[in-house]
MARTIKOL-450716 format. One record per residue: residue in three letters; x, y, z of N, C-alpha, C, O in turn. Coordinates in pm, whole numbers, plus 32768, in hexadecimal, padded with zeros to 4 digits. Layout:
<pts>
ALAXYZXYZXYZXYZ
...
</pts>
This chain:
<pts>
MET7B6788AD7F9A7BF588947FAD7C0B882E801D7C5687CE800D
LYS7BC9884680907BD987EB81017BA3876080DF7BDC86FA8107
ARG7B36875D80957AFB86DD806E7B578692800D7B6186178013
ASN7B9986DB7FB47BF5869C7F557C69865B7F9E7C9485ED7F7A
ILE7C9D869E80037D0C866780507CDF85EA809A7D28858780A0
LYS7C6885EF80D37C32857B811A7C21850480BB7C44849380DD
ASN7BEC851E80457BDB84B47FE27C61847D7FB57C7084047FA2
LEU7CC384D47FA37D4884A97F7A7D8784507FE57DC383E97FC5
ILE7D7B847880627DB4842880D07D6E83A180D87DB0833B80ED
GLN7CEB839F80C97CA1832180CC7CCA82C6805A7CD9824D806C
LYS7CDD83007FE47D0582B17F707D9182777F847DA782017F67
GLU7DED82C77FB37E7682977FCA7E7B8231803B7EC981D28035
PHE7E29824280A17E2281E1810E7DEC815B80DA7E1B80F18103
PHE7D8C816280817D5880E880437DC680A27FF47DD480287FFC
TYR7E1480EE7FA67E8380B47F5B7EE980737FB87F1D80087F9B
TYR7F0580B580297F64807D80897F2E7FF980C27F787F9680CA
LEU7EB17FF780EB7E777F7B81227E727F0C80B97E877E9780D9
LEU7E577F30803E7E577ECE7FD27EE37E957FBE7EF47E1C7FA9
THR7F477EEC7FC47FD17EBF7FBA7FF37E61802C80327DF98018
LEU7FCA7E8580A57FE27E32811A7FA37DA8810A7FE27D438127
LEU7F277DA480DD7EE07D2680CB7F227CCF80607F377C588075
ILE7F417D0B7FEF7F7E7CBE7F8280067C877FAC80237C127F94
LEU80597CDB7FEA80DC7CAB801580D17C3E807F811D7BDD807D
ALA80727C4E80DB80607BE9814380387B638105806A7AFA812E
LEU7FE07B6780A47FB47AEA806680207AAD800D80287A337FFF
ILE80727B017FCF80E07ACC7F7E814A7A8B7FD6817A7A1E7FB8
MET816D7ACE804281DA7A9E809781AE7A2B80F381FC79D28112
HIS81307A2F811E80FF79CD8180807B7991814E800F79BA8178
ILE8085793480F5800E78F780BA7FBC78AC81237F4578948110
ASP7FFC788981937FB2784381FC7F4C789C82427EFC786B8291
LEU7F4C791E82257EE47976825B7E5A794E82297DF57966826C
LEU7E55791181B47DD478E5817F7DA2786681C17D2A785381D4
SER7DFF780D81E27DD6778C821A7DD2778B82B37D79774F82EE
ASP7E3377CD82F37E3977CB83857E6D785183BB7EDF785A83E8
PRO7E1878B883B77E48793C83E27E6A794384767EC3798E849D
LEU7E2678F684C87E4178F985577ECF78CB85767F12790585CC
ALA7EFD786485327F86783485477FEB789F8520805078B08563
ARG7FD178E884B2802C79538487803279C284EF809E79F4850D
PHE7FBE79E985257FBC7A53858A7FFE7A26860D803D7A778651
GLN7FEF79A886308033797586A680CA797586938115799286F0
LEU80F77956861C8185795A85FD81BA79E98604822979FF8635
MET816E7A4885D581957AD485E1819F7AFD867381FA7B478699
GLU81417ACD86C481437AEE875281BD7AB3879781FB7AF487EB
GLU81E07A398774825579F887B082D67A41878D832E7A5287E2
LYS82E27A6B8710835C7AAC86E2835E7B4386FD83C57B8486EA
GLN82EE7B7A872882E17C09874483037C5F86CB83437CC786D8
ASN82D97C35865682F67C8185DC82747CBA85A182497C938534
TYR82387D1585EA81B97D4F85C081CA7DBC855681727DCF8502
SER82397E02855A82457E798506827C7E5D847A826A7EB08421
HIS82BD7DEC846482FB7DD783E182997DD6836C82BD7E068301
PRO821F7DA1837A81C57DA7830681A27E3782DF81977E588269
PHE81917E8D8344816E7F18832981E37F6482EC81D17FB68292
LEU825B7F48831D82D27F8A82E882ED7F5F825983027FB58203
TYR82EE7EDF823D83087EB081B5829C7EDF815582B97F0480E3
SER82207EDD818281B37F0C812D81C17FA0810F81A67FCC809F
PHE81EC7FED817381FD807B815B826C809580F6826080ED80A1
ILE82D7804A80FE8346805B80A08317803D80118333808A7FB5
ILE82D17FCF7FFF829F7FAA7F7A8236800F7F4C823580387ED8
TYR81DD80377FA78178809C7F8581BA811E7F57818F815B7EF5
PHE822381487F9D826681C47F7C82A981BC7EF382A5821D7EA7
ILE82E4814C7ED3832081397E4F82B481407DE282C781817D7C
ILE824480FD7DFA81D581017D9B819E818F7D8F817B81BA7D22
PHE819681D67DFE816482607DFF81BD82B97DA9818C83077D58
ILE824082AE7DBA829E82FD7D6B828F82DC7CD6828D83367C82
LEU8285825C7CB5827382347C2A81F0826B7BF181ED82977B7E
ARG818682697C3F810682A17C12811283367BF580DC83667B91
LYS8158837F7C4A8167840F7C3881BE842E7BBE81A4848E7B76
ILE822483DF7BA7827883F17B30822683D97AB3822F84267A53
ILE81D783707AB2818283527A3E811B83C07A2A810183E879B8
ASP80DE83F27A97807F84607A8B80C184DC7A4F8086852079FA
PHE813B84F97A7A8183856C7A46819F855B79B0818B85B87962
ILE81CD84E7798A81EA84CD78FC816B84D678A9816C850D783B
MET80FF849F78DD808084A57894804F853578868015855A7820
SER8066858778EB803A861278E4808A8660787C805886C37847
LEU81038636785E8151867977F781188662776C812986B67714
PHE80D585F27757809F85D076D5800E85FB76C27FDA85F67652
GLN7FCD8625772C7F42864F77217F3E86DE76EF7F8F87327716
THR7EDE86F976967ECE878276657E7587CE76C57E14879976FC
LYS7E97884A76D87E48889E77327DD788DC76E37DEB89177679
GLU7D5E88CA77197CE8890176D97CBD897D77267CB5897A77A1
ASP7CA189E976DF7C758A6777207BE18A7477217BAC8AD77753
</pts>
């Protein structure tokens, strides 16, 4: 039980980091060519938390959609004894 929870948390954390990375690359393509300039700009504007906040919002929406789809799929699966 404890191991399942740990694996679940690790899996969801991976999904969150993947969401963060994808959103960062979509919004700021210059991260691929000049990441240092992007980080210096973040430092100047003092906006460190917005990537984490926006990523969490998108991750949470995706999480809810995943759970709804899982629930719908479970309604159509036959239970085997």
